[in-house]
N, C-alpha and C positions, 0 to 999 in steps of 0.2 A: 741419624741421617744427617747428611752436611746440611747447614743452614744457607740460605739464599746469600747471607753476608760471606760465608766462608767460600761458596762457589764463585761470586763476583770477584774476591780478592784472588783467587787461584786464576780466575779468567785474565786477571791483567797479566800475570806472567806468561800465560799462554799466547796472548796477545802481543805481547812484547817481551821476549825472553830477557833482553838487556836490562830490564827493570831489576834483576838480581844483581848486576854489576853495579847499577846506579845507586842501589841501597847500600851494597858493602864497599863502595868507594870511600865512604868517610871513614869506618873502622879500619878497613884495610888500605888506606890512602898510599902507603908507602910500600905495600905488599902485594897489591892485586895486580897480577902479571898483565902485560901488554896483550891485547886481543883485537882481533879485527872482525869478529861476528861471535853472535850469541845464539845458540840453537837450543830449541826444547827437544828432549830425548826421553827416552823410554822411563817411566816414573815405577815400573816394575822392578824391584829389589829383591828378588828371591834367591836363595842358596840351595844347595841340595837338600836341606831339611824341608819338612812339610810346612813350615810355617811361612805364610804368605806376608810379605812386606810390600806395601806400594805408597811410596810419598806422595804427596799433593802435586808436586812437580819437580822435574830435574832438569837444570839448564846447564850446558856446557859453554865455557868460554873457550873460543879456537883462535889460534895464530898460524897462518899459513897451512891451514889443513891439520894442525895437531891440537889436542886438547891440552889447555895449559891450566885450567881449573874446571871442576865440575861442583855444582852447587845443588844440594838437597834443599827444595823450598817447603816449608810446612806452614800453614796457616791454623794457629793455636788459639782458640776463644775461651778456655778455661784451663784450670791447673788439672793435669792428668799424669800421675805418677808413672802410669804403664809407658808414656812416651819416652822417659829416660831409660826404659830398657830397649824400646825398638829404635830410637834414633840414632844409638851407636851402631846397631845393626845396618840402618840404612847406610851410614858413613862408610862403614868396613867393606860392604856389598859393592858399593859404587867404587870404591878403590880398587877392589879385587878385579872389577870389570874393566875399569879404564887405566888403573895404573898411574894415576895423576893427583895432585893434591885436591882434598875435597873440603868444602864449606858447608856447613850446616846453618841456613838460613831460617829463623822462626819469625813470622810476621804476626803480631798480637794487637788486636784491637784495642784492649785494655792493658792499662800500665803494670797493674799488680802481676798480671799472667807474663808480660815480658820480662819483669824482675824475676820471677821464678825460672822462666825458660832460659836466662841466661847464665845460669848457675853451672859450672863445670859438672860433667857427670863421670864420676870415677870408674875405670874400666880395668883397673888393675892397680899394682902398688904405686904409690906416689912416684913420679907425677904424672902417670899414665892417666889421661882423662881426655874428654871430647869436651869442647868449650862452644856451645852454640852462639852464633850471632843472633841475638834475639832484637827485634825492632817493635817498641811500643809507640804510643803517641809522644812520649819525651825524645825517642831515638829519631822519629822521621823529621826531616829539614822542613824549615818553613819557605815555601815558595811563593813569592809575592809579586814576581815581575814577569811580563807576557814573553819575552824573550826566553828565557828560560823554561818556562811552561811549554812553550812550543816544542822545545828540544827534549823535554822529559815529561810528556803528557799524564802517564800513568802516576810517576812519583808526584805530580802536582795533584792528582785526585787523592791520592794518599795524605798529601799535605793538608788538604781542605778537610778530610775527615778526622784529621789528628788535632787541627789547630783552629778551625773556624769558632768554635764555641769559646774559645778562651783567649782569643787576640783580636786585635782590629781585623773585622772580616772582609771589608771591601778590597783590599789588595789582592786577598787569596780568591776572592769571586772574581775579579778581573783576571787573574792567572788561569783560575779553573776554566773560564770560557774560552780564553786563548788556546787551552790545551785542547779542550773539546772540539774547537774550531778546526784541527788539524787531524782529528781523528775520524776513521770511516764513521758514517752516520748511525748505523745500527749500534755499534759499540758506544758511540757518543751518548746515545739514548740509554743504553744499559747503565753507563757511570752515572748519567744525570740522575734518573729514576732511582739507582741506589743511594746516591748521595741525599735526595730528598727524603727516603725512607729512614736513614740511619741518623742524620742530624737531629739535634733536639728541636723541639717546635720553634721555641723563640729564634734559633739561628736559621731554621728553614724559611722562616716569615721575612728574616732579612734577606736571604737569598732572593726569596720570590720578589721581594719590592725592588732589590737591585736589578732584576730583570726588566721591570717596568721604568725604571729611571735612567739607566746607563745610555750614553749615546755613541759609545765607542764602535767603529764600523767593523765589525766581524763580519768575515767574509764568505764563510761557508753556506750553503742553503740550509743546512740544518741549523745553523746558529742564528741565521735570519728568521727561520720559522719559530723557533724557540723565544725569540726575543720578541715577534711581532704578536705571538701567543700571550706572553707576558704583560706586554704593553696593553693588549685588548682586555686582559684579565682586570688590570688596575684601572682603565678608563671605565670599564662597566661597574666596577665597585664606585666609582665616583659618582656615576649617573644615579644608582640606588640610594647613594648617601644624600645626594641633593634632594632626591624626591621625598625621602624619609623625613629630612629636617624640614621639608615644608609642609609635612602631614600629608602627603598625596598617598592615596590608598594604591596600593600594586598588588594585582592579582597573582595567583601561582602562575598563570600563564604567561602574563607580561614579564614577570621576573625571569621565567625560563627563555623567553625571547631576548631579553637583555643580557643575560650572562651567557647565553650561547652564541651570541653574535661575534664574529670575527673581523668585521669589516670595519677598518679603523675610521674611514670617513664617516660611515654612519654613526658610529660610537661617538666620534667628537661632535657631529651634529647633536647628538643626544645631549651630551654634556653641556652644551650651550645652551640649549632649549630648557634643560632641567632647572636652571636657575630661576626661571619665571613661570614654570609650568603649574598648572592648577590641577590637571588630570594627566593619567598616564599617557592618554591618547594625544596629548599636546606636544608630546615628543615627535609624531609623525613617523613616517618610514613604516618599517613591519607591523608596528604596534597599531596601525590603524586598520590591518586586516582583520 
């Protein structure tokens, strides 16, 4: 059964079919045909034989109503030799259906899988072969500027997944939230939660800290909610740290009240009072109830 990571990666292409062209623009920079729209099309790639073939996604690049390039999109999380038999069938069937050039784009979260997937697949006497365009972390571009992130939001999400654990993360985080700022709220939430699930714990902590400290004026209601929640979480941690440093006993009920508060004015008042508090009740507000 496909994993959550597999499904979210495919959802990126469903939400933004032009992501296929944005990835291919690097290796096919001189050969990617001009196009004016990218469309998601049927991923059923069956022929007259009883074998059923279904790609993860199929995108067509069209110009003036004519398809100039079709892209078979596959998300591959592990090495699987069976794919080297089915992928040529995908390409051939789509070529028979549309009669245009076909590219095979394989997105791999792990670099060793991408290295394997990039190998030419021989389908006859040399030089007859199909060469997948495989993208692992090493092939994903680094996007660290907000202007580019707003133009290429899904590619920016892939950039963070590929590079945040191995490079200076703060420019990537700034680009990420600029990208999420222009995406429909439910989709932004899906991508944000997916990133928090996939990133290593240390990098995830850096991302959470970034949300509590940045003062960049993100504009969407979704972003403002996310950063307000992040700031509130950081401030409530500060309250508890001050109290614990002073040896103040904190009941489970009081701890739950503090960590569950989202009123920034109330939390800031607690931070000021925590520096001199002798009892948790000295903080005032809901803790006196």
